[in-house]
N, C-alpha and C positions, 0 to 999 in steps of 0.2 A: 717393814713399811715401804711401799712403793714410792719412788720419787714423785714429787709434784714440783715442776720446774717452770719458771717464767723466763722468757727470753725477750729482751727489748730489741726490736728491729729498727724502730724509729721513734724519736721522742721530741722532735721539733714541732713547730706549729705551721701556719699556712705559708709562710715565706721560708723556703728551704735555705740553709746556709751551708758553708763548707764544712761545718762541724756536725750539724744535725739534719736528719732526714724526717719526712712526714711520719705521722703516727702509725705504728703497727707493733703488735706484740704476739707472742705465741705462748700458750700454756700447754705443757706436755705432761701427760700422765698415762700410765698403763698402756703404752704403745700408741696412744692417740694424741693428736695435736688439735687444739682449738685455737683458731686465729682470732685476734681482736683488732679490729680496724685494719685498713689496707691502703696506706698512702702510696704515692707513686714510687716505682722501682723496688717494690717489696721483694720480688722474686730474686733480685740480685743479692739482697741481704740474707735470704735463705741460703744461697750458695756460699757466701762468706762465712756463715756460722756453721756450715756443714749440716743443716737441717733438711729433712726430707719432706718435700711438698706432698708426696704420696700419702703421708700420714694425716694430712689435714682433711677432716671430714666435715667440719662446721666452721663457718666464718661469721663473726658477730660484728656488725657495723653500727657504731653509736649514732651517727647522723650523716646527713647528705651534704657535708662540706667536703670540698675536693681533697683536702689534706688527710681525710679519713677514708676515702673510698675510690679515688681515681686510679689506684693501683689494681683494682679488681680485673679490668679487661686484660691487662698484661699478665697478671698472675694466672688467670684462667687459660689464656693462650699458651703460656709456658707449660702448664699442667698437661695441655693437650699434646704439645710437642714431645713431652716426656712419656706419652703413651697411657695416660690415665684412662681408666674405664669405669671406676666406681663413682657413685653419685657424690655431688658436692652440694651441701646445704648452706644457704646464705640467709642470715637472720638480720633484719634491719627495719627501719621505718618505712612505711608504705611509699613515701616519696622517692625512695631509692629504686623501686622496681622498674619504672619506665626507662631510667638511665641504663640500668643493667641489661634489660631486654634489648634496647637499641644497640648498645655496645656489642653484645654477643652476636646479634644479627649482622652487624657490620664487620666485626673483626674475627669472629669465631663461628662462622655459619655451619661448619661441619664437625661439631664436637662429637667425640665418641662416648661421651658421658653426659648424664643429666645434671643440669644446674637447677636446683629447686629453691625457690625464694619463699621465705616465711616472714610475713609482715609482723612487726612487733609494735604493740600499742605503747608508745613512749610515755604515756600519762599514767600507766599502771605498773605496780610492782607485782609481777606474776611469773610463774614458772613457764619458761619458753623452750626448754629442752632438758631431757634427762636420759641417762642410760643406766647400766647396772651399777656404776660407781660414782656418778657425779650428777648434780643438778645445776642448771643455769637459770638465774632469775634476772629479770629486767629491773633497773633502778632508775626511776624518773629523775631527770635532771632539768636544769633551767638554763637554756641557751637561746640564741637568736632564731633557731629553727628547731623542730621536734628532735629531741635528743634523749638518749638514755645510756646509762652505764650497765654493767653486767656483774652479777655476783655468782661466783662459782663455789659450790659447796660439795664436799665429798659426802656420799651417803655413809651411814654407819656401817662398819664392817662387822662380820661375825666374830665371836670369840676365837682365841687361838687354842688349839688342841694341845693338851699336855701329853706328849708321846709316852713319857715314862708311866703315867697313870693308865693310859690305854693298854700298854704292854702288861702292866701289873695285873690288871683285871681281865686281861685277855678279851678285850672288846673287839668284835669283828669289824673289819674295814667298812662293811656295809652300813654300820651304825654311826660312822663319823659325822655325816651331814646332820643326822638327827640330834647328835650331841651338840654340834655347833649351833643348832637351832634352839637349844635350851633343854633338851630332854635329859632326865636322870638315867642312870643305868641300874637295872635290877639284876643281881647275881642269881645263879641257879638256886641258891638256898633262900632266896627272897630278900637278901640284904640290899638296900637301896644305896647306891653311891651317888651323892648329890652332884649336880652338874658343876657346881663351883669347885669341886675337887678335881674335875676332869678337864677344866679349861682355865685359861687366864683371860683377863679383859682384852677386848680388841684394841688395836692401835687407835689413838685419837684421830678424829677427823680434822681436816684442814679447810681453810677458806680463803678466797681471794676476791677482792672487790676492785673493779676498774671503773673509776669515775672520770669520764672524759670531760669535754668542754662544758663548764657550768659555772655560774655564779654561786656564791654560798647559799646553801639550801638546808635549813634546819630539819625539814622532813626527811632528809636523807639519813640523819644520824641513827635513828632506831633500826633502819634497814641494814646498816653495815656494822651494827654493834658487835664488838669483840672479834672481828675478822682477824685472821693471822697476818695478812698482808693487804695493805690498801695502796693502790695507785690513785693519786688525786692530782689533777692538773694544777700546776702553779705557773701559769703563763707569764706572770709579772712579779716583780719584787714589790716591796711595800711602798716604794717611792712612786710607783706607777699605778696606784690604786684607782685613780680617776679613770685611767685608760681601761683598767679591768672592768669597771662599772659600765663604761661605754660599750664594751664588746661582749659582755656577759661571760667574763672569765673570772678566775680566782687568783689571788696573790699567794705568796709563800706563807704568810701568816694565817691566811684563811684556810689553806689546805691543812696546815698544822693544827689549827684549832678544831677542824672537823675530825682529824685523827684523835686528838685528845678527848673530845667530847664523846666519840664513839668507842673509846677504850680499845683501839686496835693494837695489834702486836707490833707492827712495823709499818712505816710510811715510806713510799717512794714517790718523789715528785718529778714532774716532767712537763712536756708540751711547752717548751720554752719559746717565748717570743724571740724573734731575731734581734730585738732591741736589747735583750739581756746578754751582756758580755761577761758578767762575773758570777758564775754559777756557785762558786764557793761562798760568796756573800749570800746568795739565795739559800744555800744549805744552812748557813749559820742563822739566818733569820728564822727558818722553819724550826731548827733545833732549839731556838730560844723558847719555843712553846712546846714542841714535841721532840725530845732528845733522840728518840730512835727513828730518825729520818735519814734516808739515803737519796742520792741523786740517781736518776735514770741516765743511761747513756747507750748509744748503739753498741750492740754486742754484749751488753750486760746480762749475766745469768744469775738468777736468784732462786735458790732452793727454798721452797716454802715449807716451814716446819711448824708444828704446834708451839705456840708461845703463851707465856703468862702475860695477860693483858696488863697494861700499865695503868 
């Protein structure tokens, strides 16, 4: 099974602190990197983690608040300095495009690569990108500006070939792909070898949901049902619920309740307000509802594995 790895580059909110940086994550699989949000200074955190910006082909921006997108101009300029020539795709709400175009014209007027913007309808749950191995879906959220999260789902893989059976029945290499696609094998004497004898089931698919800035949203639950890993913002602790309502954010308890209701495998919380000084207390609050909760932190690496939902 190919690794599916999440790297936390930044997990703070709008007011940076000495401990946390603005929001940014990278999801890595099969030699590709998908970036999720891009707060200020993101390129420096790439360097600290030893990640290659050259592998980033798509960037997904949840909404047009500075702590989620102001790092784009600097990141793109750094990519240019490093000699990038391949296209860069940016997916985000339509409101982001004028800012992006103005910033590129001012700071990066002579790029050697194309930056292609793809507007995302933040009010709809829809497929916004796919390749041979993964799909990316938008997740409508509820915030002060148009905002959406993102759901990454691996596509089902083909069954695994049983090499011992292939050798036993002297099946030519040219037929391997047909057998992976479900074909039985017919021997010269007419005996049919069923496909189930020649293959084993494929590796299970994995999924990751990123739920950025949002107040609690019941309609989100069925969209993220059973995901292996859920990042859900928990900007405030339970004592600051009133502030969370004012700013259209979630508390630790609300993030945990969402994870519980959606039967996810594991919850990671973050997007901490600068007011929050006791993250262990926030973790304990979340675990009181959803025990399989962890804290996000800059530099944290999470290997996403298929899990039995709770």
